[in-house]
Steps between C-alpha positions, in 0.01 A plus 500: 500500500605593155706779656757249626603425140492870443784524745734349250334664180537850655852432624680681216205683328555856473117565524466341844365680786574475858139385556546221242789359685323554841194316376721213403667483841160524679370216299813285572465591872137397498581166322764429750263581798234269340747218466624532844248676725191328378609142571642608834164676591315182402743280688475706831132539482438135415733377784317723754172388372611140519617530859178673616275266320684180618479642863131550446477143371674373819266706725194382328605135510574529877175678580257303275393136532328262262189331637215309337161666526146368429218663327183557709301667236539733205425862579253707281621771285812524277660783675879457513674592824688829461781376727748287317613356835179301525512327160623134489580448140589665170189408303232642707169294457276525801446625850426245759448454882766254606626330810872445595728423793788711605848370583417510874179288431252805516187444273428804274227589262489778245438623157768439248545523130595164340620376165244219478284423195223353716524589852255241648475460881751261641752593223852518639748760370848638603486828694784712619452674838712733718606472858157607621322245286371737246475413130780673292661479152759235440852608567705647223723241341859554428476470124232756483698724729808461267293583198378818661857594604623445120208715377592779754859494383403501138269795558771686685740440208238627251429802714871588519517469116203737458648756746846498335336542155261771632798697642698462167204632297443784750858610477513475123172689473644772708808518298308528171281763640819696605629440148183648345503803728864568403404462128208756558743747677739462196223551249373796701854669467533412128142570410526889433783440258353192320519536122681828518847386383749771442275763679796578722309455824 
């Protein structure tokens, strides 16, 4: 953004070129866009993400229920379930066969992944289930949703800054390229007479 200070420096300089002043104005415009557009983009994206994620939190809380399950036995193998909806905790430790009772009193049995250091038979653990009684992941909490929304807004602001700066650099690059082409044309015109002062041509 040194070209912004160049606006003042070139103001009364007889050596200034139109492109020098244009570069300064482009840099100033880019700075204003970064100051105004980037926070606006971040705020809009963050707000939309917050609304969407909080709605998802409400839906998950309405459709998922907390019950207590009992370990029947530990299942062989250490394969983790590829479906994140069937995990029951953040620190995945073991896969077990467990019994639980749904909200309507129906007894269910199934394989679930639990966060238990020693999943012995008879051990009780909290389990989240959906309306059909299937084991699902815990519902997203409001704080985590808000954190994701803030990250989305921050990312949108950074993306806006990157796009504005990339556009500025592209415009300046094209201006410099045009300037070099103009110089080349000027040198091509003066080239045949270079060093022939007073030759009358």
